[in-house]
N, C-alpha and C positions, 0 to 999 in steps of 0.2 A: 240596179242595187244604187244606191247612192252614198256608196264608199271605194273605193279598189279593193276589195276584198273576194277570194273564192266564193263560188257560190253555197250559198248554206245549206243544213241536212248532208252535210256528207266533209269529211276530214281533207282539210285542203293541201297534204302532204308535204305543206312547208316547211326546209330545215328550218334549225335558228339563223344558222347561216341567210338565204336568201331574205327571215324575217328581220335582219337587221339589215341587209340593203333597201328590204321596202321602207325603213324605218327615215333611211339617210344618215343613222350613224357608216361611221368611218369603218364599216367590214365588220367591225368588233367583234366577233368570234370567230369570226373565220380566219384573221389575222390578228390577234392579238399576240400568238405567238410569237409572231418575229416582235411587233412593237417593244418589247424587253429589252429583245436579242441586239437591234437597229439603235438601240442608244446606249448599247457599249460604247464608251467611249477610245478601247481601245482596237474598234471594229471600224474599217472605211467601208460607210455608206454603198453595196453594189446598187447596181440600176433599178432592181424592186425598190428598196428605198427609195432612190431618187425621187422614181415614176413617182410613187406614194405620197412624196412627201412636195409634189407637184414643181418639183425644180428642174423644168424642163431641159435649158441650157444645157446645165451641168451630164444630162442623163447622156444629151448627144453629142458632147467632148471626148464622154467614155464611154459611148460609140466607137466614137473617130479610132479609140486610143487600141480596139479590139476588143470590148469587155463581151464575155458573152453574151449575148441580149438573153438567152433559154436557161439563165441563173435565178434560183428557187428559193424564197425564203424561206423557213423553215414547214412549215404550211402547204409548200408547195406553188405560193402565188408569184405569178412572175409579171414584172415591168411591165409587159404585153396588159396583163387584168387591171392594174393601176390606171395606165393609158386610155383605158379601156371607161375602167367606172368615172374619172376626170373628162372622157371625153376631148383629151386632146388628142385633135385629127393628127395633126403633124406630127409628131412622137409615133401615133400611133406607127406611119404610113415609114416614119426613119426606124419601128422595130423589125419592120415588116420586112423592107428593102437589106437591114442587114443580119435575116435569114431568119428570125423570132419558129418556133413553131408556133400555128395560131390554135390548133386544137388543142392544147396542151392544158389539161384539170389541173388544178390544185387537190389538197387533200379531199376533199366537199367534193370532187367532181363536178366542180363550179370552169368551165369553158370561159373563153373571154367573149362568147359568142354568147353566153346564155346569161351571161352581165348584163351585153348591148341589148339586147334581146327582151329584158327585165326591166331595162329604164325606157326602153321606146326610145335609142335611138338610130334611124334609116341610116343614115351617112355612115356612121361607126359599125354597121354589124353589114354592111353592101360591103364596105374596102372589106373584114374579115372575109366575107362568103369569096367576095372576087381574089385571096390569095389564100382561099380552098379551104375555107369553116367548112364541118358536116352541116348542114343545118337540118339534119333529121335527129340531135342529139336533144337530150331529156335529163331534166335535173330528177338531183333526191327527192322522191312520192311519182317517179315515170313525169312527170310533167314537161310537157317538150315545150321548145323554143317556141314553137309556133302558139302553143297556148296563153306564152309569158305574151306574145305580142296580138293574140287576138283578148287579150283581159282588155289590153292598153289602149285597145281602136286604133292602132298604127299600121292605116291599110296599107301603106306603100309596104314596111315592113313586112307585114305579113303575104303582102304578092313576094317580096322577095325569096321566103322560103319556103311559098309552094312552088316559086320557076323554079328553086333548087332540093328537089325532094320531098321537101317537107310530107308528113301523110299528115291529111286532114282530115282520118277516122280513127289516127294514135288513140287509146284511151292511157289515161294514168293509173295509179295504184288502186286510185276508187270511181273506177271506170266512166269519170266525166274527158269529155271531148272537149276539142277546142273552139266551136260549136258552141259548147256550151256555155264554155269564159264569156267568148262575144254576146252571147247573147244576155246574159245575164248580167252585162257589166252598160251592155244597149250601145252596142257599137252597128249599126245599120249597114255603115258598106264593107265593116269587117265582114258580117253575117254573109252579104252577099256575095264576096269575095268567096268565102267557103264555100256555099250553095253551087257557083257557078264550079270550082274545084271538085264538086262533088260529094261534099258533106251532107251526113246520112243526118235525116230527121228527125227519126223516132229511135237512137235510141237515149235509154231509160235507166237511171240510178235503182239501186235498190230502193231510195225513199220514194219512189215510181217519178220521178221530176225531170224531165223532158226542156227541151232548149224552149219549145215555148211556155211549160210553165215557169219557166224563172224568165222567161222575159216579159208573162204576167201578170207575176207575184214583184216584181220591178216598176211594173208600170209604163215601160217601155213602148210605147205605140205603132215607133217605124217597124222596128224589130216583133214587135208582135203581128202584125200586115207583113211585115215581108216573108215571114214563116207558114202563117197561113197561106199566102200568094204559093209557095211552092210545095203543097200539100199538105202542110201540118191538119190532123184534126181540132177542130177551135170544140167540140165536144170532148175531149180525151180526154180519161180519167186516169188518175194518178198507179193506184193501186199499190200501196208502199210492200215490200217483201221483211218479212223479219227475219230472225235468224235462225228458225227453222225451215226458212225455204215460201211459206206461206202468204198469199199475201190476204189476210185477215180484216185487218182493218179499214174502214172507209177512208176513199180517196178524193181529192179534191180533184175539179175541172179549173181547166184555165179561166172559169168569169169568177167559180169561185173568193181563188186564192186575188186575183181582182177587187171583187167585192171586198174580201178581210183585209186586204193590204188599204185598203180608201178610196182606190183609184177607176172611180163612177164613170169616165168619162170612157173610160178605154173598155169598160163593162156593159157598158152602154155598145161602144163599136162590135166588142164579140157578140152580143144577141143578134147588131146587126147582120153580122157574119154567120149568121148560124146557130147562136148557144141558146141553151134552152133557160128560158128564166124561170121557169119552174123548175128547176134539178135539185134534188134533192140527195142524189147518190153519194151527197158526203155527210148523210145525215141532214143537211139543211138546204134549206131552200136562199135563195137572194133576198128577199124577202125578211123573214126571220134573220139572218147572218147582221140584218141592218141595226138589231138591239143591242149589242155586244160589239157593232165596232164602233157603233157611237158611243157609248157609254161601258165600256171592258169593267171590269170587275177591278175592286177597289185594293183587294191585296193588303199589304202591309202600308199604304199609301196612304193615310188618313182625308186624303184631297180626292183621290179617286187617281188611277192611272189615265194616262189621257189618250185618247185617241190615236190612230195611224194616221202619221201627217198626210199622204197620200197622193193625188197629180190631178191637175188638170182644174178644169173654174166650173163643176157642178157639182151640190151639193148634193147632201143623202139623201135631203128629204126630199129636193127636185129628182135627186134618182127614184126616190123610191117613185114620184110617177112617173115617170119616162121609165120603169119597170112595167106597173101598170098598163100607162099605155101602148105596152107593146107584149099584151098577153099574159101578164103574171096575176097570178089568180091571190085578193089577197086575202081571203077565207084557207088560204090554201092550208092544209091538216099533215103533219110530217107522218107519215108514214114506219119511223121504227124509234123504238127506244123502249123500255120497261123501266119500273118502280125503283126507287132506291130509298135508301132511309130516310124520309121528310127531305128528300132532292123533288126539283123539278122533274116531273119525267116527258121528256121532250116528245114521245110518239102522241100523234092530234092536236099538238101544238100549231097555233096559227099565228103570223106576227102581230096579230094582238093581243096575244099572251106574254107574247116573249115582252113587249115594247109598256105592256102595262109589268113586269114582273120586273123587270129597272127601271121603272118610274119615269118613265121616260114619255113625257107627257105632249110634246113636240110633234113623236114621231109618231105618239098615237092618236092624236089631231087630226093629223096627214092619212092615218091608217081608217079613221072613221069615214073622215071624209070621203075617200076611196069606195064606200061601201063595208069597213071590216061591220063580221057580226058580234057583238058586247057576249055573244049570252053563250059562241061557243068554247066547246070546255074540252082538256087536254083527255086521252085513253083511260085517267084518271079520274075524271070529274072536276078537275081544280079549274075554275072559270077562272077572265081574265083579273074578276073580284077580289076571286082569292089569294092569285100571286099577285096581286097587288100589294096587298096586304101582309102578303110572306111567307107563305106554302108554297115551299119547293127550299125556304133560306134555308143552310146549311148551319154556318158559320156564321155571327152578326158581326154587322162592321166590315162584310169582305165582298161586299154584294155593292151595284150602284144604287145609287136613292138613297138625300138626306130625309129626316125626317118630315120635312116639308113639302117637297115631293111624295114623299107617298101618300100625305095627307090632299095635295092636290089631283092627282092621280084618281084616287076613291070617289072627290067631286065629280071629278070628271064624268069617271063610268055610272054614277047614281042620273048623273042628267041625262048620262044615252040608253036608261034603260036600264042596267044591270042594278040588280040585285042584292044585298048587304047577309043575306040568307042559309048564300048557298054552303052546302056539306061536298066534301067530295067524298072517293070510294072507299079513306081512307082516317074518313071521322075528322077532317080537320076543317075549321073555320076560320073564319075574315077574326077571331082575335086568336083565334093557334097561332095565325101569320102574323097579329102582332109583336104576339110573344116569340117569336122568333127570327122579328127583328127588333126584339128590340124596344119598342117606339111604345113607350104610354099618353102621348098625347094621338096614336091612332085608334092605338084602345076610346079614352074618351070619344074620339070622332065617331064610332061606329054605336057607342051608349047614343049621340046624344043625333043619330040618323036613327036610333028605335032597333037598335039589336036587342035582340030578348035575351039576357042569361039563361032563357030554361033551355035555349035550344041549343043555344055556345056549351054550354059548361058542361061537358061532355070529354070524353076520356077517346083521344084518335087509337088507332092500330098499334099503334105502339105503346098503348096505355096509360096517356098523358092528357091532361085536361090544360086546360090553356094557362091557369096559373101554375102549374107543376111543370109546363115549358118555362113560365117565365124562371120559374123556381132553380131553374138549373137539369133537369130530368127530359134530358135530347137530343141526340146523334150530334154532336159534331160541337157544340160550344154551350159549355160546361159552365159555366158562372153565371148566376143568378144575378137579375136588373133588377132593383129595387124600385126605381120610381114603375116600374112594370109590375114588379107585383102588386104594389097601391093602387096603380092602375084598375087593375081586374079583382081586386080585393073590396075598392068600392063599387063597383061595378055589379058584382054579388051580392052583396049586401045590399044594396038598394034594391035588390028582389028579395032580400029577405033569406038571399043561402050563405051558412057561415062557411067563411075560408076557411080549406083545410090547405095547413103547412108541411109541404115536403121535405123529407130532407134524405139526405145521401141512404141511411138507415132507414129510413122508412115516415107514411105519414104519420103527423102530428098537429092536432087542434091548436090553433090557435087561441088565443087568450082574449 
């Protein structure tokens, strides 16, 4: 993981109390009730008050005068809680020697040992364990002290908890284990200690994640190899389970998680350990997924969303070449998918089809250099040329590819032997595609290349001509684009065809 946070896809189970501890705030909500009471000028500070303020000399003096070491603030917090929080070892020793109860929880069921484990303080935790603290305890959400130590990566603390009886296979409320926490955070020594102590490899969450999937998604090389060495299945598929108890959705393999997170070097290592480079059980194979990893959807970001940061030194284009060298089929056609109104059908799609759709010229160059066939269409007959033009674009401006990039991709495809007169099974043409993208210059470019208006001026299966698509008769994006309307109208007029102006109320002939 790239930050100290619990594995994704599941509820962390942390309470507000521990969120405060995580942020380093002075235990805010957990202790706020006392913070007000302690400021009262008529109340003498208790041991817990002194510990909260780090007044260690006064704390020891008060202990010597016979103060109760177990005195609590209104929320149940004791001086030992605060001494552990501040990691003041002499004061912890003094409180223990004075007979403090080491396992007393406050109102939020937080014990001193829970705080020590949450902060990864081995010396403090060991002192509490030696004084009789329960290593098997848990915080809210049934998160064990061992889980907290595993997440932080404190190997010595993890070993100390295991040696004192902590259950390495205990699960918290959402069924996570300490091994998942350690794997997600990338702590290989802790993973090793947990495995040696008998941690189960194949515990699976409803999301389908195992420890291996967490490690692969986060790009933790050493952890992935340790789990594989211990017997984890490199081709394990997630198979997430929905609320009905079924597993209807496609699941990801460790390889696909690594690819979609841009951990390309790790992905190659997984293939070298036996992962299938043509695995499409998730619905897509690695070469297909590279298109949206390299060029994510633009969404609401006019400049496009950035690709994932990833890890390692292997770039995406070099990764594609390494994939093919290891047996990936550059012309692999996907087995699953179905037509949806004005959307690109994945079934039958090749990596080049998706590279054309995302207008990724650099990636298309690599694929063609590796032997990609520019004529291979998906199950609907959508060719790379149609996809580059915009067939499959549902909402204009939310897909990768600016107009100049679309123009460059079209020219590349023509150079490689693609044709501009393709028509798919739903009657879509390249001018329909340009209208979907709302790219007027693309219309002009197709006309320069010889696109015949008598061929492309036709209704698709939704009943729309390219001009009507530009005018807003389309699923997903109803806003007319005046520049594209003008470009298509000019093209029609050049062929002697009078443009028909479509409105919501029906067609109307233009003047």
